[in-house]
C-alpha angles and dihedrals in degrees: 000000000000133000115337097343111144096197131052121234087264091057099254131125120245090264092052099258124133115249094259096038117110126216116258113274121213122191132181122185127205096026092152115052092194094057126085087231135356141171142183116209126184129185118166108313092340115101123180127188116188132178130182124203128187123265114306136173110272122231131192115235128183114252117190118213123172095332095315125105116220128174125237123202105226138151123234091251090053089056090050091051092048092050091047091049094049092046092051093044094055100035 
């Protein structure tokens, strides 16, 4: 394989998969018992954790990005999930 070639001379990707072959997908449902619905999905190096909570009052919070302040509409429970996720990610 040379340069930006995606396939080897034998027709395989760098990780050994065939061109039309997908990476293995793993999914777990109900990963958070407190949520109304939740799931963890993993495919290759991509990992997604999602939780859904019932209707809540929405609040605006400041969100700083590259020197600009934007406002996100989030519920209190969404903030708690975000903080829990970040704390677990970096611990």
